[in-house]
C-alpha positions as MATLAB code, in Angstrom:
seq = 'MTTSELITPQHRARKALIYVRQSTPQQALSHQESLRLQYALEQRAVSLGWRPEDVVVVDADVGLTATSAEHRAGFKEVVAQVTLGQVGILLSYDVTRLARNCSDWYPLLDVCGYRRCLIADRDGIYDPGSPNGRLLLGLNRPDSYSTSCSTSAYSNLTAGLLNKAERGELALTLPVGLVRDALGRVVKDPHREVQDRLALVFTTFLEVRSATRVLHYFNKNDLLLPRRDRFGDVVWKKPTVAAILEILKNPAYAGAFVYGRTRTTTIGPSPTNKKLERLPIDQWKIRVNDVYPPYIPWETFERIQAMLQDNYAEYDRNKSRGIPRPGKALLHGIIYCGECGHKMVVQYKGRTQYLCTYLRGQYGVPVCQHIPADPVDDAVVEAFFAALSPVELDAYARALATEQARDERVDHAHQQHLERLRYEAEVAQRQFIRVDPDNRLVAAELERRWETALGALKQAEATYAQQRRPPAPTFPLPPEVRARFEAVGQHLPQLWRQGDIGQAHKKALLRALIDKVVVQRGGPRPRRVVGRPRGGGGHGTDHPRRECAGDRRRGDCPPPHAAWPSLTHGPGGVAQHGQDHPPQASPLPATASIAPAPRRRLPDGDADRPGPGPHPTLDLRSDLQWNYRGRQRPPAEDLLVPRCTDHTRPVPAA';
ca = [
       0.000    0.000    0.000;
       1.299    3.445   -0.969;
       1.284    5.885    1.923;
       1.498    9.661    2.262;
       1.861   11.814    5.343;
      -1.062   13.971    4.141;
      -3.533   11.080    4.234;
      -5.153   10.486    7.614;
      -7.817    7.993    8.823;
     -10.370   10.840    8.609;
      -9.692   11.077    4.865;
     -10.028    7.323    4.340;
     -13.347    7.318    6.201;
     -14.829    9.340    3.342;
     -15.080    8.661   -0.396;
     -12.358    8.771   -3.022;
     -13.744   10.604   -6.050;
     -12.202   10.116   -9.530;
     -13.058   12.625  -12.241;
     -12.747   11.434  -15.852;
     -13.147   13.718  -18.876;
     -12.283   13.953  -22.561;
     -12.648   17.221  -24.474;
     -14.472   15.966  -27.600;
     -16.347   12.826  -28.650;
     -13.653   12.207  -31.268;
     -10.998   12.090  -28.549;
     -13.118    9.675  -26.557;
     -13.129    7.314  -29.551;
      -9.567    7.705  -30.777;
      -7.554    8.441  -27.593;
      -8.265    5.232  -25.751;
      -4.972    5.265  -23.870;
      -5.905    8.558  -22.197;
      -9.133    7.007  -20.935;
      -7.248    3.954  -19.663;
      -4.873    6.169  -17.721;
      -7.757    8.087  -16.140;
      -9.671    4.968  -15.172;
      -6.430    3.495  -13.768;
      -6.644    6.106  -11.005;
      -9.146    3.770   -9.351;
      -6.307    1.324   -8.644;
      -4.221    4.182   -7.291;
      -6.976    5.117   -4.841;
      -7.061    1.522   -3.617;
      -3.278    1.528   -3.217;
      -3.558    4.720   -1.115;
      -5.738    2.890    1.417;
      -9.337    3.372    0.278;
     -11.644    0.409    0.053;
     -12.846   -0.480   -3.472;
     -16.480    0.168   -2.510;
     -15.554    3.700   -1.371;
     -14.016    4.625   -4.744;
     -16.469    6.476   -7.022;
     -15.791    7.286  -10.687;
     -17.496   10.345  -12.194;
     -17.338   10.119  -16.000;
     -20.460   12.020  -17.027;
     -18.373   14.721  -18.756;
     -16.598   12.463  -21.272;
     -16.726   14.295  -24.599;
     -17.346   17.765  -23.086;
     -14.930   20.682  -23.007;
     -13.862   22.264  -19.708;
     -13.964   25.890  -20.835;
     -17.092   26.339  -18.729;
     -18.803   24.476  -15.895;
     -22.396   25.355  -16.844;
     -22.964   22.368  -19.142;
     -20.887   19.835  -17.129;
     -23.080   17.806  -14.846;
     -20.195   15.665  -13.653;
     -18.201   18.671  -12.414;
     -21.254   20.019  -10.579;
     -21.685   16.655   -8.874;
     -18.024   16.741   -7.751;
     -18.421   20.239   -6.273;
     -21.642   19.217   -4.513;
     -20.164   16.118   -2.877;
     -17.045   18.001   -1.775;
     -19.216   20.772   -0.283;
     -21.223   18.215    1.711;
     -17.986   16.811    3.193;
     -18.422   13.362    1.627;
     -15.105   13.289   -0.284;
     -11.745   12.603    1.339;
      -9.630   12.842   -1.833;
     -10.319   14.045   -5.380;
      -8.231   12.350   -8.063;
      -7.772   13.584  -11.635;
      -5.130   12.816  -14.194;
      -4.198   16.515  -14.354;
      -5.797   19.827  -13.418;
      -6.946   20.565  -16.959;
      -9.417   17.678  -16.628;
     -11.190   19.523  -13.808;
     -11.213   23.075  -15.176;
      -9.827   25.195  -17.974;
     -10.277   28.625  -16.353;
      -9.550   30.161  -12.973;
     -13.193   31.090  -12.291;
     -13.958   27.370  -11.903;
     -10.607   26.275  -10.490;
     -10.130   28.547   -7.470;
     -13.674   28.101   -6.021;
     -13.035   24.354   -6.112;
      -9.746   24.857   -4.230;
     -11.519   26.977   -1.591;
     -14.177   24.329   -1.023;
     -11.623   21.511   -0.851;
      -9.494   23.453    1.627;
     -12.514   24.261    3.822;
     -13.762   20.650    3.875;
     -10.266   19.115    4.283;
     -10.453   17.295    0.924;
      -7.139   16.316   -0.695;
      -6.443   16.723   -4.421;
      -4.221   14.236   -6.283;
      -2.970   13.952   -9.847;
      -0.419   11.740  -11.578;
       2.474   13.664   -9.991;
       1.531   13.790   -6.317;
      -0.940   14.533   -3.528;
      -1.731   18.091   -2.356;
      -3.563   19.629    0.603;
      -5.467   22.794   -0.490;
      -5.804   23.797    3.165;
      -2.045   24.180    3.706;
       0.093   27.046    2.336;
       2.459   24.705    0.503;
      -0.340   22.717   -1.112;
      -2.154   25.909   -2.075;
       1.042   27.255   -3.639;
       1.657   24.109   -5.698;
      -1.934   23.909   -6.876;
      -1.795   27.598   -7.753;
       1.274   27.009   -9.873;
      -0.613   24.199  -11.619;
      -3.602   26.408  -12.391;
      -5.114   25.867  -15.856;
      -3.971   29.204  -17.329;
      -0.395   29.003  -16.018;
       2.624   28.776  -18.235;
       3.437   25.288  -16.966;
       0.548   23.718  -18.885;
       1.765   25.188  -22.145;
       5.481   24.649  -21.796;
       7.129   22.098  -24.035;
       8.051   19.703  -21.215;
       4.517   19.396  -19.868;
       3.044   19.123  -23.352;
       5.499   16.392  -24.266;
       4.666   14.535  -21.058;
       0.930   14.697  -21.768;
       1.370   13.531  -25.337;
       3.622   10.584  -24.502;
       1.806    9.380  -21.376;
      -0.639    7.276  -23.384;
       2.140    6.004  -25.608;
       4.201    4.841  -22.635;
       1.154    3.234  -21.040;
       0.560    1.194  -24.177;
       4.243    0.336  -24.459;
       4.276   -1.034  -20.897;
       1.732   -3.642  -22.014;
       3.752   -4.471  -25.124;
       0.918   -3.385  -27.430;
       2.581   -0.363  -29.024;
       2.939   -0.941  -32.762;
       6.618   -0.372  -33.502;
       8.395   -0.945  -36.792;
       9.214   -4.636  -37.018;
      12.552   -5.931  -38.296;
      12.823   -8.228  -41.271;
      11.541  -11.690  -40.412;
       8.557  -10.427  -38.378;
       5.268   -9.221  -39.919;
       1.756   -8.343  -38.757;
      -1.205  -10.352  -39.982;
      -4.670   -9.032  -40.812;
      -5.649   -9.034  -37.108;
      -2.596   -7.024  -36.059;
      -0.799   -9.961  -34.437;
       2.944  -10.294  -34.915;
       4.007  -13.535  -36.589;
       7.109  -14.793  -38.324;
       7.530  -13.998  -41.996;
       5.990  -16.905  -43.936;
       8.967  -16.798  -46.297;
      10.992  -19.823  -45.145;
      14.183  -18.547  -46.748;
      14.012  -15.396  -44.640;
      13.494  -17.442  -41.478;
      16.333  -19.870  -42.236;
      18.744  -17.099  -43.236;
      18.193  -15.252  -39.965;
      18.634  -18.490  -38.028;
      21.876  -19.078  -39.944;
      23.206  -15.697  -38.777;
      22.671  -16.588  -35.109;
      24.005  -20.132  -35.482;
      27.132  -18.984  -37.302;
      27.868  -16.267  -34.751;
      27.618  -18.725  -31.852;
      30.226  -20.858  -33.641;
      32.702  -18.197  -34.770;
      31.962  -15.628  -31.983;
      32.586  -12.573  -34.183;
      30.395  -10.491  -36.501;
      33.290   -9.984  -38.902;
      33.795  -13.734  -39.171;
      30.090  -14.146  -39.872;
      30.535  -11.675  -42.734;
      33.499  -13.662  -44.082;
      31.494  -16.870  -43.827;
      28.576  -15.403  -45.816;
      30.861  -13.890  -48.446;
      32.784  -17.144  -48.809;
      29.578  -19.055  -49.557;
      27.924  -16.270  -51.651;
      24.983  -15.879  -49.274;
      22.747  -12.807  -49.150;
      20.875  -11.197  -46.258;
      17.193  -10.190  -46.269;
      16.706   -6.472  -45.688;
      13.818   -4.004  -45.812;
      13.783   -1.111  -48.238;
      12.241    2.263  -47.480;
       8.809    0.954  -48.479;
       8.969   -2.011  -46.111;
       9.462   -4.664  -48.778;
      11.972   -7.488  -48.351;
      15.020   -7.252  -50.613;
      18.159   -9.410  -50.706;
      21.486   -7.610  -50.417;
      25.136   -8.359  -49.851;
      25.842   -8.726  -46.114;
      27.679   -6.039  -44.179;
      28.986   -5.896  -40.630;
      26.404   -3.227  -39.767;
      23.557   -5.379  -41.078;
      24.778   -8.428  -39.150;
      25.151   -6.423  -35.936;
      21.670   -4.980  -36.381;
      20.264   -8.518  -36.469;
      22.360   -9.731  -33.535;
      21.491   -6.742  -31.321;
      17.742   -6.583  -32.004;
      15.802   -7.970  -29.012;
      12.709   -8.542  -31.156;
      14.339  -11.734  -32.491;
      14.377  -12.980  -28.870;
      10.631  -12.326  -28.575;
      11.002   -9.176  -26.415;
       9.187   -5.891  -26.916;
      11.596   -3.075  -26.033;
      10.964    0.654  -25.905;
      13.599    3.219  -24.958;
      16.843    1.600  -26.132;
      18.332    4.994  -26.990;
      18.628    8.366  -25.268;
      19.033   11.781  -26.840;
      21.333   14.174  -24.998;
      22.140   17.812  -25.753;
      25.806   18.641  -26.327;
      26.933   22.131  -25.438;
      24.772   25.217  -25.038;
      23.019   24.847  -28.392;
      19.711   22.946  -28.053;
      19.941   21.724  -31.648;
      23.269   19.936  -31.147;
      22.035   16.541  -29.946;
      23.580   13.101  -29.722;
      21.832    9.734  -29.903;
      23.238    7.332  -27.316;
      22.531    3.596  -27.139;
      21.777    2.346  -23.649;
      22.834   -0.972  -22.102;
      20.228   -3.642  -21.456;
      19.792   -2.811  -17.777;
      18.915    0.820  -18.657;
      16.227    0.105  -21.254;
      13.060    1.973  -20.321;
      10.497   -0.754  -21.060;
      11.009   -4.437  -21.804;
       8.263   -7.038  -22.077;
       9.376  -10.582  -22.880;
       7.456  -13.191  -24.901;
       5.551  -10.669  -27.028;
       6.887  -11.686  -30.467;
       7.541  -15.180  -31.841;
      11.229  -15.722  -31.011;
      14.027  -16.856  -33.302;
      16.329  -17.431  -30.310;
      15.691  -17.692  -26.530;
      16.287  -14.646  -24.367;
      19.172  -16.387  -22.603;
      20.900  -16.880  -25.962;
      20.346  -13.202  -26.786;
      22.030  -12.151  -23.531;
      24.888  -14.513  -24.279;
      25.341  -12.957  -27.729;
      25.370   -9.434  -26.252;
      28.036  -10.501  -23.759;
      30.156  -11.894  -26.616;
      29.801   -8.697  -28.634;
      30.698   -6.564  -25.628;
      33.731   -8.709  -24.900;
      34.911   -8.433  -28.520;
      35.366   -4.659  -28.284;
      39.009   -4.021  -27.399;
      38.279   -1.128  -25.027;
      40.375   -2.238  -22.090;
      40.103    0.918  -19.969;
      36.437    1.805  -20.376;
      34.637   -1.525  -20.856;
      37.239   -3.835  -19.289;
      36.675   -6.201  -22.201;
      39.139   -8.737  -23.529;
      38.777   -8.215  -27.263;
      38.693  -10.987  -29.830;
      41.725  -13.282  -30.163;
      44.142  -11.743  -32.656;
      47.198  -13.180  -34.408;
      49.712  -11.283  -32.252;
      52.553  -13.053  -30.493;
      51.436  -12.271  -26.910;
      49.065  -15.040  -25.834;
      47.545  -13.296  -22.814;
      46.458   -9.966  -24.258;
      43.163   -8.899  -22.727;
      43.269  -11.389  -19.815;
      46.463  -10.437  -17.927;
      46.270   -8.187  -14.855;
      48.870   -6.389  -12.774;
      49.442   -7.868   -9.336;
      50.631   -4.506   -7.985;
      47.650   -2.243   -8.702;
      45.006   -4.642  -10.012;
      44.493   -3.025  -13.441;
      44.655   -4.688  -16.812;
      48.022   -4.760  -18.556;
      48.672   -3.895  -22.200;
      51.013   -5.446  -24.755;
      54.073   -3.750  -26.247;
      55.786   -5.262  -29.293;
      58.498   -2.608  -29.648;
      61.927   -4.187  -29.217;
      60.536   -7.286  -27.554;
      57.153   -8.587  -26.546;
      56.290   -7.545  -22.998;
      53.328   -6.733  -20.789;
      53.056   -3.226  -19.311;
      50.790   -1.751  -16.653;
      50.309    1.854  -17.772;
      47.029    2.721  -16.061;
      48.484    4.653  -13.121;
      50.982    6.401  -15.380;
      48.198    7.609  -17.635;
      45.990    8.720  -14.753;
      48.490   10.145  -12.252;
      51.767   10.517  -14.151;
      53.648    8.048  -11.912;
      56.107    5.526  -13.352;
      54.939    2.258  -14.833;
      53.971   -0.345  -12.220;
      55.452   -3.325  -14.063;
      56.884   -4.189  -17.458;
      57.436   -7.904  -17.754;
      58.724   -9.992  -20.686;
      55.850  -11.911  -22.231;
      57.606  -15.163  -23.141;
      58.254  -16.492  -19.584;
      54.721  -15.654  -18.472;
      53.179  -17.174  -21.600;
      55.225  -20.351  -21.161;
      54.111  -20.702  -17.540;
      50.434  -20.249  -18.424;
      50.669  -22.660  -21.369;
      52.264  -25.329  -19.189;
      49.458  -24.965  -16.649;
      46.963  -25.190  -19.504;
      48.557  -28.410  -20.769;
      48.560  -29.875  -17.266;
      44.836  -29.220  -16.911;
      44.016  -30.593  -20.367;
      46.187  -33.715  -20.371;
      43.662  -36.058  -18.659;
      40.789  -34.957  -20.907;
      39.621  -37.400  -23.571;
      37.626  -36.090  -26.509;
      36.116  -37.782  -29.497;
      37.676  -35.132  -31.715;
      37.310  -37.025  -34.976;
      33.578  -37.661  -34.647;
      32.893  -34.124  -33.452;
      34.892  -32.572  -36.275;
      33.051  -34.640  -38.867;
      29.649  -33.841  -37.367;
      30.409  -30.112  -37.215;
      31.678  -29.974  -40.788;
      28.744  -31.985  -42.085;
      26.182  -29.779  -40.320;
      27.885  -26.660  -41.667;
      27.838  -27.976  -45.233;
      24.184  -28.942  -44.905;
      23.217  -25.449  -43.768;
      25.048  -23.811  -46.665;
      23.569  -26.252  -49.192;
      20.072  -25.655  -47.790;
      20.534  -21.888  -48.127;
      21.621  -22.238  -51.760;
      18.655  -24.500  -52.532;
      16.232  -21.934  -51.118;
      17.964  -19.187  -53.099;
      17.528  -21.150  -56.338;
      13.894  -21.892  -55.526;
      13.192  -18.204  -55.009;
      14.865  -17.274  -58.315;
      12.865  -19.950  -60.182;
       9.654  -18.549  -58.752;
      10.604  -14.995  -59.779;
      11.383  -16.229  -63.299;
       8.016  -18.011  -63.506;
       6.173  -14.878  -62.339;
       7.967  -12.797  -64.978;
       7.055  -15.389  -67.608;
       3.361  -15.393  -66.669;
       3.263  -11.585  -66.752;
       4.821  -11.567  -70.219;
       2.377  -14.188  -71.552;
      -0.690  -12.335  -70.280;
       0.235   -9.004  -71.863;
      -1.385   -7.866  -75.100;
       1.174   -8.447  -77.912;
       0.087   -5.253  -79.656;
       1.021   -3.188  -76.597;
       4.713   -3.222  -77.419;
       5.714   -0.629  -74.794;
       4.560   -2.871  -71.943;
       5.528   -6.156  -73.639;
       9.109   -5.007  -74.209;
       9.561   -4.120  -70.529;
       8.045   -7.408  -69.328;
      10.250   -9.316  -71.748;
      13.316   -7.562  -70.356;
      12.315   -8.456  -66.803;
      11.826  -12.085  -67.824;
      15.267  -12.219  -69.432;
      16.849  -10.604  -66.343;
      15.204  -13.186  -64.072;
      16.361  -16.049  -66.299;
      19.895  -14.663  -66.363;
      20.032  -14.388  -62.567;
      18.720  -17.961  -62.244;
      21.277  -19.305  -64.702;
      24.152  -17.543  -62.965;
      23.037  -18.814  -59.544;
      22.784  -22.387  -60.839;
      26.269  -22.199  -62.331;
      27.719  -20.794  -59.103;
      25.998  -23.489  -57.056;
      27.242  -26.269  -59.330;
      30.792  -24.889  -59.135;
      30.887  -24.478  -55.362;
      28.925  -27.561  -54.377;
      31.115  -30.158  -52.739;
      30.169  -33.830  -52.658;
      29.795  -35.251  -49.162;
      33.124  -36.471  -47.864;
      33.187  -40.251  -47.360;
      33.691  -41.438  -43.806;
      36.049  -44.330  -43.268;
      36.322  -46.351  -40.059;
      39.487  -45.429  -38.205;
      41.949  -48.034  -36.984;
      41.932  -48.469  -33.199;
      45.360  -46.886  -32.731;
      44.433  -43.802  -34.791;
      41.129  -43.422  -32.959;
      42.920  -43.663  -29.599;
      45.270  -40.879  -30.728;
      42.326  -38.633  -31.575;
      40.683  -39.300  -28.219;
      43.921  -38.408  -26.405;
      44.146  -35.018  -28.105;
      44.813  -33.382  -24.744;
      48.040  -35.341  -24.395;
      49.223  -34.598  -27.942;
      48.263  -30.919  -27.870;
      51.713  -29.716  -26.647;
      53.381  -31.288  -29.668;
      50.890  -29.714  -32.086;
      51.249  -26.419  -30.213;
      55.031  -26.269  -30.592;
      55.086  -27.480  -34.219;
      53.142  -24.406  -35.334;
      50.096  -26.334  -36.555;
      47.842  -24.062  -34.450;
      47.612  -20.355  -35.229;
      48.067  -17.650  -32.624;
      44.383  -16.682  -32.652;
      43.368  -20.313  -32.096;
      45.892  -20.651  -29.287;
      44.434  -17.621  -27.530;
      40.903  -18.946  -27.998;
      41.937  -22.275  -26.445;
      43.511  -20.543  -23.453;
      40.426  -18.387  -22.899;
      38.243  -21.485  -22.931;
      39.782  -22.541  -19.590;
      41.400  -19.386  -18.161;
      39.436  -16.301  -17.193;
      42.316  -14.045  -16.121;
      46.030  -14.166  -15.266;
      47.548  -12.079  -12.455;
      51.307  -11.441  -12.587;
      53.522   -9.714  -10.015;
      57.280   -9.195   -9.880;
      59.631   -6.998   -7.883;
      63.450   -6.849   -7.976;
      65.259  -10.176   -7.874;
      62.416  -11.815   -5.984;
      60.533  -14.595   -7.748;
      57.840  -13.659  -10.215;
      54.373  -14.658   -9.047;
      51.889  -15.772  -11.744;
      48.342  -16.543  -10.636;
      45.796  -17.889  -13.105;
      42.076  -17.902  -12.405;
      40.290  -20.664  -14.330;
      36.762  -20.173  -15.556;
      34.324  -21.108  -12.843;
      36.474  -20.035   -9.863;
      39.543  -21.280   -8.063;
      43.104  -20.308   -8.768;
      46.578  -21.586   -9.537;
      49.830  -19.844   -8.592;
      53.396  -20.306   -9.788;
      56.658  -18.667   -8.711;
      59.314  -17.987  -11.379;
      62.779  -16.531  -10.756;
      63.563  -13.160  -12.228;
      66.013  -13.062  -15.088;
      69.118  -10.938  -14.694;
      69.040   -8.151  -17.265;
      72.061   -7.344  -19.413;
      72.073   -3.692  -18.330;
      72.265   -4.679  -14.678;
      75.259   -6.934  -15.367;
      77.090   -4.147  -17.206;
      76.489   -1.686  -14.381;
      77.223   -4.251  -11.683;
      73.991   -3.256   -9.888;
      72.437   -6.712   -9.623;
      72.478   -7.583   -5.920;
      72.981  -11.154   -4.770;
      69.861  -13.317   -4.512;
      69.928  -13.133   -0.700;
      69.900   -9.319   -0.567;
      67.110   -7.691    1.434;
      64.852   -5.510   -0.720;
      61.941   -3.516    0.700;
      58.643   -4.578   -0.788;
      55.063   -3.386   -0.864;
      52.667   -6.158    0.123;
      49.009   -5.998    0.963;
      48.407   -6.145    4.679;
      45.181   -6.264    6.677;
      42.445   -4.043    5.390;
      44.069   -3.694    1.973;
      46.771   -1.233    3.246;
      50.204   -1.573    1.723;
      52.958   -2.399    4.232;
      56.732   -2.612    4.056;
      58.329   -6.053    4.309;
      61.721   -7.657    3.977;
      62.942  -10.777    2.230;
      59.603  -12.264    1.262;
      57.847  -12.486   -2.086;
      54.704  -10.423   -2.494;
      51.417  -12.261   -2.284;
      49.006  -11.789   -5.138;
      45.937   -9.849   -4.117;
      42.447  -10.626   -5.388;
      41.428   -8.545   -8.385;
      40.181   -6.029   -9.061;
      41.624   -4.169   -6.080;
      43.900   -1.169   -5.592;
      45.918   -0.902   -2.387;
      45.890    2.347   -0.462;
      49.288    3.682    0.572;
      50.054    4.512    4.205;
      52.965    7.003    4.471;
      55.867    5.878    6.641;
      56.412    7.824    9.923;
      58.876   10.695    9.896;
      62.284    9.950   11.338;
      63.820   12.217   13.954;
      66.944   13.912   12.583;
      70.153   14.043   14.672;
      71.282   17.305   16.220;
      74.022   17.689   13.614;
      71.458   17.686   10.822;
      69.450   20.598   12.202;
      70.416   22.841    9.268;
      69.229   20.238    6.751;
      65.762   21.130    5.448;
      63.236   18.444    6.378;
      60.223   17.227    4.478;
      57.834   19.831    3.215;
      54.294   20.353    4.425;
      52.949   17.675    2.048;
      55.045   14.489    2.543;
      54.314   11.598    0.252;
      55.598    8.094   -0.318;
      57.623    7.373   -3.442;
      55.766    4.478   -5.042;
      58.401    3.416   -7.558;
      58.766   -0.333   -7.363;
      62.012   -2.251   -6.830;
      62.153   -3.078  -10.528;
      61.980    0.613  -11.489;
      64.725    1.578   -9.044;
      66.908   -1.222  -10.368;
      66.136   -0.212  -13.945;
      67.532    3.281  -13.208;
      70.842    1.811  -11.985;
      70.500    2.348   -8.238;
      69.198    0.372   -5.342;
      65.950    1.307   -3.658;
      66.657    3.350   -0.487;
      65.240    2.429    2.914;
      61.559    2.967    3.490;
      62.051    5.968    5.780;
      64.021    7.805    3.048;
      61.121    7.515    0.653;
      59.445   10.479    2.331;
      60.486   13.413    0.143;
      59.239   17.002    0.033;
      57.283   18.189   -2.970;
      57.409   21.521   -4.710;
      54.607   24.064   -4.596;
      52.762   22.676   -7.621;
      52.668   19.230   -5.907;
      53.572   17.414   -9.086;
      57.340   16.795   -8.909;
      59.528   15.702   -5.978;
      62.427   18.031   -5.171;
      65.590   16.631   -3.581;
      66.611   17.799   -0.148;
      69.355   20.455    0.010;
];
């Protein structure tokens, strides 16, 4: 039950009066949604605490204008019941339903305030007897500017539209593959080729997981896509990425009615400079499932949207992985920094390595980590092989079944294409035969159309005969060969190293089992690589740090037993200083907060030495970055350095 502090038991002891009105008889017939909204106020009165038998609807003025109250019997009845003290609340969709001039509006307010009768509309509840309620109702008077402003007018015009959309009955433009019958019901297009071609788009995308690969698949097999022209007719065109994405992202193919998938925002001070923005699924204004006949289930539609979102290589904004690409780095898009918790990027300049540049781009601090890619990739691949070695798969049978099903779908699409062209040629022939031979102007055009249809049919038949492949014969495999196929997990390392698997396929295989990889390294301590498999859990591996050539030339590489300060995550996520222990990988995503070290007391002899400035801060450069610059990291207490006045650069002490 909806409550309001203005409603008291004395109000609920009286009636709830609902006033319904339409200005003209034509509006009463054509604007049915407005009447539904006004009659829906009865449910609102019940939700406010009134009993259904105490709710009275006054609709005697439907079809009458509110410019005057002399001819409105319903309005006179409302005023009479309020004057007698029988009404506890008066509900109307807006104030213009009650009156169109102040001579009728303000006497009603005076009577309601005297008899303690509340007034409610679609926006709220008001008390005419209080100063605030009187002020708000005065601002909403019928002749005020608020009723004629663009915002209020737009709200009144779209209220019925939104009410119909919430039921899923608003007639929107349907995509190709869905049509309305004579009764206005939405059904699938009776053209079976259109249905099968749309189903082929979804099936192919679920296999190849990329809209661009769907385009390549259609172009390779000379398949067309059904589209609608500006007149609403179905035409067959060459596929494009935009057309494929429009099919994959349309919720109508999942049977859902959706209204409000986009939002228009104004850019800058000019009201005409507007931008159309697509909203995510959770921000759609209205969604009603199971309204249209579906081509795919709603769960499959959500899965497709997640794949498309993950394919966009926008690491910083969307945190997506991107599609597997043929680059050398195997972990691009799934590797995270163990120091700050952000996603790392790949750098191919000089050598392949992973860099964490998020904090440098945001705050101008040095790079958290830059790690060679080959050792990390090798460690992850070995863990992948170890997890896949006991798996047995019937790879031969599955490969044959997949290839056979794919060939059958393509052959079925070509057969439907030929059948449609034969029908178009027969229609052109019948039109040419029925024409009067003496009417040469019409006969010549129909003859040309017939020849064009026959030429298209002949070309399609030749292309189909050239591209059609006979079904591959299946031979029984010897037992030893079949056992080798079933043990593909054990033979995968050999195929992996021989180069029989491309880089994109290798990355796709790794992503099938591994959700993310967390890597952390500091100084000569071991490198910590933590992989999180899909479905939870984790696996960690320590790898020794390689000695760089520059460190050997400078002689700055300390012995393995040297004590190096480290930043490790302590209780509460606060970074602490430690000695001689490898950092522990923190759960991601997480960013540690830095606690500055306490100031040290200077000896008496150092009194003239300027101390830290008024804004001390902790130098966050890691051990690796200090070592890279040719000097060892100083003790933790020396990391407190003063900053200059602009607070952007550290200044050395005098």
